[in-house]
C-alpha positions in Angstrom: 0.0 0.0 0.0 1.3 3.4 -1.0 1.5 6.3 1.5 0.1 9.7 0.4 3.4 11.0 -0.8 4.2 7.9 -2.8 0.6 7.9 -4.2 0.9 11.6 -5.3 4.4 10.9 -6.8 3.0 7.8 -8.6 0.0 9.7 -9.9 2.1 12.7 -10.9 4.6 10.6 -12.7 1.8 8.6 -14.4 0.2 11.8 -15.6 3.6 13.2 -16.6 4.4 10.0 -18.4 1.0 10.1 -20.2 1.7 13.7 -21.3 5.2 12.7 -22.5 3.8 9.7 -24.4 1.1 11.9 -26.0 3.7 14.4 -27.1 5.9 11.7 -28.5 2.9 10.2 -30.4 2.0 13.6 -31.8 5.6 14.2 -32.9 5.8 10.8 -34.5 2.6 11.4 -36.4 3.9 14.9 -37.5 7.1 13.3 -38.7 5.2 10.5 -40.4 3.0 13.1 -42.2 6.1 15.1 -43.3 7.7 12.0 -44.6 4.6 11.0 -46.6 4.3 14.5 -47.9 8.0 14.6 -49.0 7.6 11.1 -50.5 4.5 12.2 -52.4 6.1 15.4 -53.6 9.0 13.4 -54.9 6.7 11.0 -56.6 4.7 13.7 -58.4 7.9 15.7 -59.3 9.3 12.5 -60.8 6.1 12.2 -62.9 6.7 15.8 -64.2 10.3 15.0 -65.0 9.3 11.9 -66.8 6.8 13.9 -68.9 9.5 16.4 -69.7 11.6 13.5 -71.1 8.6 12.3 -73.1 8.3 15.8 -74.6 11.9 15.7 -75.7 11.4 12.3 -77.3 8.4 13.7 -79.2 10.6 16.5 -80.5 9.6 19.4 -78.2 11.0 21.2 -75.2 11.9 19.7 -71.9 9.0 20.8 -69.7 6.5 18.5 -68.0 3.8 19.0 -65.4 1.1 17.2 -63.4 -1.9 18.6 -61.5 -2.7 16.8 -58.3 -5.8 16.9 -56.1 -6.1 14.9 -52.9 -3.1 12.7 -53.8 -4.4 11.8 -57.3 -3.1 13.0 -60.7 -6.0 14.8 -62.4 -4.1 16.4 -65.3 -0.8 16.1 -67.0 1.1 17.6 -69.9 4.4 18.4 -71.5 5.5 21.1 -73.7 4.1 20.7 -77.3 4.9 24.2 -78.6 7.0 22.9 -81.6 4.6 20.0 -82.3 1.4 22.0 -82.3 2.9 25.3 -83.6 1.3 26.9 -80.5 3.5 29.1 -78.3 1.1 28.8 -75.4 1.3 24.9 -75.3 3.8 24.8 -72.4 3.8 21.8 -70.1 2.0 23.6 -67.3 -0.7 25.0 -69.6 -1.3 21.6 -71.2 -1.6 20.0 -67.7 -4.0 22.7 -66.6 -6.1 22.3 -69.8 -6.1 18.5 -69.2 -7.2 18.8 -65.5 -9.9 21.3 -66.3 -11.2 19.1 -69.1 -11.2 16.0 -66.8 -13.0 17.8 -64.0 -15.3 19.8 -66.4 -14.4 23.1 -64.6 -12.1 26.0 -65.0 -11.3 26.1 -61.2 -8.6 23.9 -59.9 -9.0 25.2 -56.4 -7.2 22.9 -53.9 -5.0 21.4 -56.6 -1.2 21.4 -56.7 0.9 21.9 -59.8 4.2 19.9 -60.1 6.5 21.1 -62.9 10.1 20.3 -63.6 11.0 23.9 -63.9 10.0 27.3 -62.4 6.9 28.3 -64.4 7.3 31.2 -66.8 5.0 34.2 -66.2 2.4 32.8 -68.6 2.3 29.5 -66.9 2.3 31.1 -63.4 -0.6 33.3 -64.6 -2.5 30.3 -65.9 -2.0 28.6 -62.5 -3.1 31.7 -60.8 -6.3 32.1 -62.9 -7.0 28.4 -62.3 -6.8 28.9 -58.5 -3.9 26.4 -58.1 -3.1 26.1 -54.4 0.6 25.2 -54.5 3.3 25.1 -57.2 6.2 22.7 -56.8 9.1 23.1 -59.2 12.5 21.5 -59.9 14.8 23.8 -61.9 14.9 27.4 -60.9 14.8 30.4 -63.3 18.5 31.0 -62.3 19.3 27.4 -63.4 17.5 28.1 -66.7 19.4 31.4 -67.1 22.8 29.8 -66.4 22.0 27.1 -69.0 21.4 29.8 -71.6 17.6 29.5 -71.6 16.5 33.1 -71.8 14.5 34.4 -68.9 14.2 37.9 -70.3 10.4 37.6 -70.0 10.6 37.6 -66.2 12.2 41.1 -66.5 9.9 42.3 -69.3 6.6 41.7 -67.4 7.9 43.9 -64.6 8.8 46.8 -66.8 6.6 49.8 -67.4 4.7 49.5 -70.8 6.9 52.2 -72.3 10.1 50.2 -71.6 9.0 46.8 -72.9 10.4 45.3 -76.0 6.9 44.8 -77.4 5.1 48.1 -78.0 1.9 48.5 -75.9 -0.8 51.1 -76.6 -4.3 51.4 -75.3 -6.8 51.9 -78.2 -10.6 52.6 -77.9 -10.3 52.3 -74.1 -13.8 53.9 -73.4 -15.5 51.5 -75.8 -13.7 48.5 -74.5 -14.3 49.6 -70.9 -18.1 49.9 -71.6 -18.3 46.3 -72.7 -16.3 45.2 -69.7 -18.5 47.2 -67.3 -21.7 45.8 -69.0 -20.3 42.3 -68.6 -19.6 42.9 -64.9 -23.2 44.0 -64.3 -24.5 40.6 -65.5 
């Protein structure tokens, strides 16, 4: 039989041990979740890289992408600009088009984009307009630049219109604005 001090110490240690065990269990689950997330990220990035290789084999550029929702691939694509004679047919855009077609929606809210390279401004904009949640990429724009792949477009989109290499001029602004405002009313 335990005296009062021993009983208090036993109960305290038991509660303290329970707390420690609970903390350890939570830490283990967090680490397990991080490991699964890292493993999944690697798996989907590998798919994007494999698609980029497929694009090269088909005679196009080396950019591939997959769209993932709840751990499932819902869209994929690789760069087909040369094959389709379409300068917008980047891997990310093709993957977004595929995912939207498969889901029959233009919103990819809650989806992740995996691409083997940092998306260009057009692809980033497409992901933005599609409401992509996260973008995971492999090669950075600095890597692209050091490899001789021009990244001038990143600088161009930040310049004022008057300093861009493509001339930009607003024409019939009031007429265009009226149509836009009428559309917004509906």
